[in-house]
FIZAGU-173022 format. One line per 10 residues: number of its first residue (from 1); their letters; for each residue x, y, z of C-alpha. Coordinates in nm, 4 decimals. Example, Ala and Ser with C-alpha at 12.3 -4.5 7.8 and 13.67 -1.06 7.14 Angstrom:
2
1) AS) 1.2300/-0.4500/0.7800 | 1.3670/-0.1060/0.7140
% end
This chain:
414
1) XXXXXXXXXX) 0.5201/2.6622/1.7822 | 0.3568/2.4893/1.4885 | 0.2273/2.1305/1.4874 | 0.4472/1.8462/1.3625 | 0.4168/1.8084/0.9866 | 0.4426/1.4597/0.8343 | 0.5206/1.4133/0.4645 | 0.4565/1.0568/0.3503 | 0.5756/0.8737/0.0410 | 0.4994/0.5203/-0.0706
11) XXXXXXXXXX) 0.2701/0.2504/0.0569 | -0.0270/0.2243/0.2903 | 0.1992/0.0865/0.5616 | 0.3980/0.4093/0.5456 | 0.0724/0.6056/0.5806 | -0.0118/0.4039/0.8903 | 0.3343/0.4524/1.0399 | 0.3199/0.8243/0.9699 | 0.0200/0.8455/1.2015 | 0.2088/0.6479/1.4670
21) XXXXXXXXXX) 0.4960/0.8950/1.4394 | 0.2608/1.1923/1.4511 | 0.1278/1.0595/1.7804 | 0.4702/0.9810/1.9252 | 0.6143/1.3188/1.8294 | 0.3099/1.5002/1.9664 | 0.3180/1.3082/2.2941 | 0.6869/1.3922/2.3318 | 0.6203/1.7618/2.2770 | 0.8172/1.7737/1.9531
31) XXXXXXXXXX) 0.6017/2.0348/1.7829 | 0.8184/2.2401/1.5494 | 0.9277/1.9518/1.3277 | 0.8909/1.8141/0.9768 | 0.8966/1.4337/0.9464 | 0.9675/1.2955/0.6000 | 0.8703/0.9281/0.5695 | 1.0537/0.8045/0.2606 | 0.9986/0.5222/0.0099 | 1.2676/0.3222/-0.1720
41) XXXXXXXXXX) 1.0620/0.1358/-0.4330 | 1.1882/0.3524/-0.7199 | 1.4536/0.6118/-0.7858 | 1.1746/0.8599/-0.8568 | 1.0303/0.8073/-0.5076 | 1.3690/0.8908/-0.3578 | 1.4091/1.1953/-0.5833 | 1.0710/1.3262/-0.4694 | 1.1656/1.2726/-0.1047 | 1.4890/1.4704/-0.1421
51) XXXXXXXXXX) 1.2966/1.7457/-0.3194 | 1.0414/1.7543/-0.0347 | 1.3208/1.7781/0.2243 | 1.4746/2.0803/0.0495 | 1.1345/2.2454/0.0096 | 1.0527/2.1868/0.3765 | 1.3744/2.3561/0.4848 | 1.2998/2.6599/0.2696 | 0.9443/2.6830/0.4033 | 1.0300/2.6196/0.7696
61) XXXXXXXXXX) 1.3905/2.7236/0.8311 | 1.3619/2.6856/1.2103 | 1.1946/2.3439/1.2102 | 1.3691/2.0203/1.3007 | 1.3705/1.7986/0.9891 | 1.3680/1.4265/1.0625 | 1.3983/1.1748/0.7787 | 1.2879/0.8142/0.8132 | 1.1302/0.5331/0.6091 | 1.2724/0.2697/0.3751
71) XXXXXXXXXX) 1.5102/0.4923/0.1802 | 1.6565/0.6297/0.5040 | 1.6887/0.2778/0.6479 | 1.8738/0.1492/0.3427 | 2.1073/0.4468/0.2928 | 2.1091/0.6592/0.6095 | 2.4410/0.8245/0.5255 | 2.3025/0.9777/0.2065 | 2.0236/1.1530/0.3967 | 2.2392/1.2446/0.6943
81) XXXXXXXXXX) 2.4725/1.4185/0.4482 | 2.1958/1.6515/0.3273 | 2.2489/1.9926/0.4923 | 1.8720/2.0309/0.5394 | 1.8425/1.7169/0.7554 | 1.8754/1.7264/1.1342 | 1.8184/1.3599/1.2143 | 1.7751/1.0218/1.0431 | 1.5686/0.7467/1.2059 | 1.5501/0.3862/1.0880
91) XXXXXXXXXX) 1.2253/0.2027/1.0177 | 1.2174/0.0288/1.3548 | 1.3642/0.3238/1.5433 | 1.0922/0.5615/1.4201 | 0.8344/0.3613/1.6189 | 1.0207/0.3911/1.9525 | 0.8851/0.6677/2.1760 | 1.2189/0.7718/2.3281 | 1.3578/0.8641/1.9859 | 1.0986/1.1442/1.9578
101) XXXXXXXXXX) 1.1965/1.3309/2.2728 | 1.3186/1.6857/2.1905 | 1.6426/1.6109/2.3762 | 1.7127/1.3024/2.1583 | 1.9629/1.4674/1.9299 | 2.1723/1.1770/1.7992 | 2.2068/1.2501/1.4277 | 2.1594/0.8953/1.2969 | 1.9599/0.6257/1.4799 | 1.9357/0.3303/1.2412
111) XXXXXXXXXX) 1.9589/-0.0207/1.3774 | 2.0004/-0.3503/1.1900 | 1.6515/-0.4160/1.0525 | 1.7331/-0.7835/0.9925 | 1.7705/-0.8323/1.3677 | 1.4048/-0.7407/1.4331 | 1.1940/-1.0483/1.5066 | 0.8579/-0.9093/1.6234 | 0.5982/-0.6554/1.5160 | 0.3576/-0.5569/1.7904
121) XXXXXXXXXX) 0.1484/-0.3057/1.5990 | 0.0694/0.0392/1.7347 | -0.2687/0.1611/1.8485 | -0.3865/0.4667/1.6588 | -0.7361/0.6076/1.6749 | -0.7627/0.7030/1.3083 | -0.5789/0.8466/1.0135 | -0.5847/1.2216/0.9809 | -0.7987/1.3384/0.6928 | -0.9073/0.9899/0.5854
131) XXXXXXXXXX) -1.2470/0.8240/0.5801 | -1.0952/0.4794/0.6271 | -0.8227/0.3612/0.8620 | -0.5286/0.1278/0.8085 | -0.4245/-0.1440/1.0520 | -0.0828/-0.3055/1.0302 | -0.0980/-0.6844/1.0503 | 0.2473/-0.7705/0.9156 | 0.5840/-0.6193/0.8308 | 0.8916/-0.7239/0.6349
141) XXXXXXXXXX) 0.9382/-0.9832/0.3613 | 1.1186/-1.3175/0.3421 | 1.1218/-1.3281/-0.0382 | 1.3987/-1.1803/-0.2460 | 1.2533/-1.0626/-0.5755 | 1.5493/-0.9579/-0.7860 | 1.4267/-0.6010/-0.8409 | 1.3273/-0.5192/-0.4827 | 1.5158/-0.3468/-0.2005 | 1.2229/-0.3397/0.0411
151) XXXXXXXXXX) 1.3381/-0.6412/0.2501 | 1.6512/-0.4376/0.3288 | 1.4338/-0.1491/0.4441 | 1.1742/-0.3562/0.6284 | 1.3557/-0.6703/0.7424 | 1.2218/-1.0239/0.7532 | 0.8534/-1.1142/0.7676 | 0.6867/-1.0846/1.1072 | 0.3228/-1.0801/1.2084 | 0.1104/-0.8830/1.4561
161) XXXXXXXXXX) -0.0755/-1.1179/1.6962 | -0.4524/-1.1375/1.6521 | -0.5249/-0.9882/1.9945 | -0.3446/-0.6671/1.9058 | -0.5236/-0.6443/1.5707 | -0.8623/-0.6951/1.7369 | -0.7826/-0.4281/1.9974 | -0.7008/-0.1716/1.7328 | -0.9935/-0.2494/1.5030 | -1.2341/-0.2261/1.7981
171) XXXXXXXXXX) -1.0903/0.1147/1.8891 | -1.1274/0.2386/1.5324 | -1.4846/0.1117/1.5063 | -1.5660/0.2806/1.8376 | -1.4278/0.6065/1.6951 | -1.6700/0.5877/1.4043 | -1.4590/0.4304/1.1310 | -1.6817/0.2214/0.9074 | -1.3977/0.0766/0.6986 | -1.0559/-0.0637/0.7877
181) XXXXXXXXXX) -0.7747/-0.1686/0.5540 | -0.5390/-0.4450/0.6678 | -0.1911/-0.3596/0.5517 | 0.1683/-0.4803/0.5592 | 0.4576/-0.5525/0.3260 | 0.3499/-0.9099/0.2417 | 0.0230/-0.9693/0.4251 | -0.0498/-1.3080/0.2633 | 0.2654/-1.4341/0.4374 | 0.0937/-1.3592/0.7675
191) XXXXXXXXXX) 0.1172/-1.5968/1.0615 | 0.4004/-1.8379/0.9933 | 0.6045/-1.6818/1.2765 | 0.3185/-1.7014/1.5287 | 0.2173/-1.9939/1.7529 | -0.0061/-2.2318/1.5583 | 0.0923/-2.0639/1.2295 | -0.2478/-1.9036/1.1607 | -0.3058/-1.8005/0.7997 | -0.4295/-1.4610/0.6885
201) XXXXXXXXXX) -0.7718/-1.6030/0.6027 | -0.8093/-1.7739/0.9408 | -0.7059/-1.4559/1.1184 | -0.9523/-1.2387/0.9246 | -1.2335/-1.4815/1.0034 | -1.1533/-1.4552/1.3754 | -1.1187/-1.0781/1.3545 | -1.4603/-1.0352/1.1936 | -1.6172/-1.2713/1.4491 | -1.4650/-1.0785/1.7407
211) XXXXXXXXXX) -1.5436/-0.7312/1.6049 | -1.8979/-0.7638/1.4646 | -1.9388/-0.3860/1.4779 | -1.6843/-0.3406/1.1959 | -1.8860/-0.2869/0.8798 | -1.6272/-0.3006/0.6027 | -1.2830/-0.4588/0.5622 | -1.0318/-0.4231/0.2781 | -0.6968/-0.5835/0.2081 | -0.3860/-0.4170/0.0738
221) XXXXXXXXXX) -0.1797/-0.5906/-0.1952 | -0.1840/-0.9718/-0.1885 | 0.0396/-1.2349/-0.3508 | -0.1471/-1.4919/-0.5609 | 0.1143/-1.7557/-0.4685 | 0.0280/-1.7288/-0.0972 | -0.3518/-1.6971/-0.0786 | -0.4853/-1.9623/0.1602 | -0.8119/-2.1608/0.1330 | -0.9701/-1.9762/0.4260
231) XXXXXXXXXX) -0.9189/-1.6436/0.2503 | -1.0772/-1.7783/-0.0674 | -1.3747/-1.8933/0.1408 | -1.4099/-1.5430/0.2856 | -1.3934/-1.3861/-0.0594 | -1.6822/-1.6092/-0.1608 | -1.8979/-1.5751/0.1498 | -1.8177/-1.2669/0.3614 | -2.0092/-0.9512/0.2590 | -1.8041/-0.7337/0.4965
241) XXXXXXXXXX) -1.4909/-0.8146/0.2943 | -1.4998/-0.5649/0.0090 | -1.5054/-0.7041/-0.3493 | -1.1741/-0.5448/-0.4427 | -0.8387/-0.7225/-0.4507 | -0.5058/-0.5721/-0.5486 | -0.2573/-0.8311/-0.6744 | 0.1210/-0.8272/-0.6724 | 0.1676/-0.9630/-1.0270 | 0.4568/-0.7484/-1.1622
251) XXXXXXXXXX) 0.4720/-0.9142/-1.5072 | 0.2835/-1.1393/-1.7458 | 0.5683/-1.3250/-1.9141 | 0.7037/-1.6471/-1.7640 | 1.0692/-1.5759/-1.8466 | 1.0521/-1.2329/-1.6871 | 0.8663/-1.3720/-1.3848 | 1.1482/-1.6233/-1.3327 | 1.4124/-1.3551/-1.3689 | 1.2202/-1.1469/-1.1169
261) XXXXXXXXXX) 1.2198/-1.4525/-0.8884 | 0.8448/-1.4405/-0.8554 | 0.6704/-1.7549/-0.7330 | 0.3792/-1.7733/-0.9755 | 0.3523/-1.8298/-1.3494 | 0.1405/-1.6389/-1.5979 | -0.1084/-1.9273/-1.6140 | -0.1381/-1.9349/-1.2348 | -0.2141/-1.5624/-1.2268 | -0.4867/-1.5984/-1.4888
271) XXXXXXXXXX) -0.6333/-1.9050/-1.3153 | -0.6392/-1.7230/-0.9804 | -0.8250/-1.4260/-1.1279 | -1.0743/-1.6554/-1.2997 | -1.1285/-1.8475/-0.9756 | -1.1834/-1.5363/-0.7670 | -1.4304/-1.4039/-1.0209 | -1.6268/-1.7288/-1.0078 | -1.6322/-1.7106/-0.6264 | -1.7300/-1.3412/-0.6174
281) XXXXXXXXXX) -1.8763/-1.2242/-0.9497 | -1.8780/-0.8584/-0.8413 | -1.5075/-0.8538/-0.7535 | -1.2877/-0.5943/-0.9247 | -0.9162/-0.6641/-0.9514 | -0.6142/-0.4390/-0.9561 | -0.2448/-0.5175/-0.9911 | 0.1099/-0.3877/-0.9711 | 0.2943/-0.4193/-1.3027 | 0.6532/-0.3311/-1.3945
291) XXXXXXXXXX) 0.7404/-0.2181/-1.7482 | 1.0863/-0.2589/-1.8985 | 1.2362/-0.5098/-1.6564 | 1.5951/-0.6021/-1.7579 | 1.6102/-0.8313/-2.0652 | 1.2410/-0.7679/-2.1455 | 1.1861/-0.7941/-2.5211 | 0.8904/-0.6472/-2.7054 | 0.7283/-0.9914/-2.7202 | 0.7744/-1.0365/-2.3437
301) XXXXXXXXXX) 0.6218/-0.6956/-2.2820 | 0.3257/-0.7837/-2.5033 | 0.2603/-1.0826/-2.2739 | 0.2342/-0.8424/-1.9813 | 0.0159/-0.6056/-2.1815 | -0.2243/-0.8900/-2.2673 | -0.2406/-0.9850/-1.8992 | -0.4605/-0.6798/-1.8363 | -0.7362/-0.8359/-2.0477 | -0.6571/-1.2000/-1.9697
311) XXXXXXXXXX) -0.6880/-1.1375/-1.5939 | -0.9658/-0.8798/-1.6253 | -0.7599/-0.6168/-1.4404 | -0.9063/-0.2714/-1.3805 | -0.7047/-0.0728/-1.1258 | -0.3382/-0.0736/-1.2329 | -0.0306/0.0548/-1.0525 | 0.2295/0.0742/-1.3312 | 0.5987/0.1364/-1.2678 | 0.8751/0.1772/-1.5241
321) XXXXXXXXXX) 1.1524/-0.0502/-1.3959 | 1.3910/0.1376/-1.1665 | 1.7326/-0.0168/-1.0984 | 1.7966/-0.0397/-0.7258 | 2.1578/-0.0512/-0.6154 | 2.2568/-0.3889/-0.4688 | 1.9769/-0.5895/-0.6298 | 2.0421/-0.8748/-0.8780 | 1.8251/-0.7088/-1.1432 | 2.0491/-0.4023/-1.1435
331) XXXXXXXXXX) 2.3305/-0.6253/-1.2752 | 2.1200/-0.7681/-1.5600 | 2.1202/-0.6208/-1.9134 | 1.9074/-0.3071/-1.8863 | 1.6273/-0.1931/-2.1179 | 1.6729/0.1588/-2.2550 | 1.5073/0.4160/-2.0306 | 1.2982/0.5639/-2.3112 | 1.1654/0.2162/-2.3936 | 1.0736/0.1602/-2.0280
341) XXXXXXXXXX) 0.8753/0.4840/-2.0191 | 0.7035/0.4083/-2.3509 | 0.6009/0.0609/-2.2333 | 0.4771/0.2003/-1.9025 | 0.2663/0.4510/-2.0957 | 0.1145/0.1688/-2.3042 | 0.0324/-0.0279/-1.9905 | -0.1267/0.2773/-1.8304 | -0.3322/0.3360/-2.1457 | -0.4570/-0.0229/-2.1262
351) XXXXXXXXXX) -0.5472/0.0357/-1.7634 | -0.7316/0.3579/-1.8433 | -0.9319/0.1768/-2.1125 | -1.0184/-0.1004/-1.8647 | -1.1310/0.1568/-1.6083 | -1.3520/0.3376/-1.8612 | -1.5090/0.0079/-1.9706 | -1.5780/-0.0983/-1.6116 | -1.7211/0.2377/-1.5074 | -1.9609/0.2329/-1.8021
361) XXXXXXXXXX) -2.1134/-0.0878/-1.6638 | -2.2059/0.0947/-1.3425 | -2.4198/0.3677/-1.4995 | -2.7814/0.3428/-1.3871 | -2.7020/0.1331/-1.0818 | -2.7569/0.2268/-0.7185 | -2.4635/0.1073/-0.5083 | -2.3221/0.1640/-0.1585 | -2.0239/0.3955/-0.1252 | -1.7996/0.5254/0.1523
371) XXXXXXXXXX) -1.7903/0.9053/0.1520 | -1.4276/1.0257/0.1469 | -1.4825/1.4016/0.1223 | -1.8010/1.6068/0.1117 | -1.8225/1.5582/-0.2662 | -1.6442/1.2265/-0.3336 | -1.7024/0.8640/-0.2389 | -1.5656/0.5152/-0.3139 | -1.7839/0.2230/-0.4110 | -1.7241/-0.1233/-0.2671
381) XXXXXXXXXX) -1.5054/-0.2235/-0.5684 | -1.3061/0.1013/-0.5119 | -1.4369/0.3185/-0.7949 | -1.4168/0.6900/-0.7242 | -1.7485/0.8758/-0.7532 | -1.7949/1.2503/-0.7861 | -2.1123/1.3403/-0.5988 | -2.3747/1.5868/-0.7156 | -2.4268/1.7430/-0.3746 | -2.2633/1.7070/-0.0357
391) XXXXXXXXXX) -2.2381/1.4149/0.2049 | -2.0729/1.3502/0.5413 | -1.7195/1.2038/0.5167 | -1.7030/0.8590/0.6752 | -2.0676/0.7758/0.6076 | -2.1681/0.4811/0.3901 | -2.4496/0.5934/0.1604 | -2.6324/0.4538/-0.1418 | -2.5460/0.6463/-0.4567 | -2.7173/0.6451/-0.7942
401) XXXXXXXXXX) -2.4616/0.6370/-1.0759 | -2.5678/0.8844/-1.3444 | -2.2624/0.8798/-1.5708 | -1.8836/0.8678/-1.5909 | -1.5935/1.0863/-1.6942 | -1.4064/0.7780/-1.8131 | -1.1899/0.7968/-1.5006 | -1.4513/0.8252/-1.2251 | -1.8231/0.7890/-1.1696 | -2.0742/1.0706/-1.1579
411) XXXX) -2.3410/1.0076/-0.8968 | -2.5971/1.1508/-0.6590 | -2.7055/1.0298/-0.3184 | -3.0003/0.7951/-0.3667
% end
């Protein structure tokens, strides 16, 4: 029997849940299996998942293929109909131990995700093959952006209580993890469903106080409309919080932002970035941006393109708009697919130029970095460094930046 194989698509929360499933399947003795954890953000993500399922069946004809994740939650019948698939599990069902028993053979186990009211979090001791670990603090989303199907895959917003977060972070620190990433679907919405309605910033402050042995903390994507004063205070004053924020911006034109049903304006996004930079001058910002949203004109796109410079963005995640069935945006007048791809390419080019410019400012500096593999490391602001020599994965070491490739740093251990 071979070990369970997990193929993960999509976000950091999916990566975290893949490790939970690996543990549950292993504990249940389900060894000869392939678990495909799908993403529904774009049509391309779903296409890649279907391709991976077919490839897995060809490579392991005797294995049990189990499909889960957001795409499977939203359209379980489509995946159950694939001849390669043995079982489909919903997003909540995949985290229930009994569903991983070898004798659990029900073809489709997908419950109503909107009925889920709590998220307890699952204790994992690390993420396989990773120098850093992810900890889930929140799941689901109460907002209904017009382009997004994720609330239908993840359900409504719900938060993990602080005690459970502390327990898991302590365990990870005890296992040698120097850096933890707090993740969720909408982590800045954290706490409103918990007693006392603690904010994300208040919770992080308590977490860091209760786990002083944790050296480094990162956040996954945050929403500028939800950042609380306590989090801003931590950005300004807490050295263990890494100077790297990834923002859910999506667009830089006010008309498009309204049609997306986002809750911030262009001016608010720019002001937030300026404020954060004043609070933490070494901060480096990234953002999610969508190109070719329905009704987007060239002038509207140019507003988004200028946002890269106006906000001082460096690390970009750029998506050509992908119509998702059942969303309001899918019923709006669509931008031609070739135009979407061309605009996405222009945004990516702007991002690549911003990266090259930022990396050039690091040459000659000696900075701390978390070693990811024997020959690569990430600096505090999340720049990738190629090391001249070998280092121990998981260690935090000072590196001397000797040059750049335009996409990553060149460095040696100081």
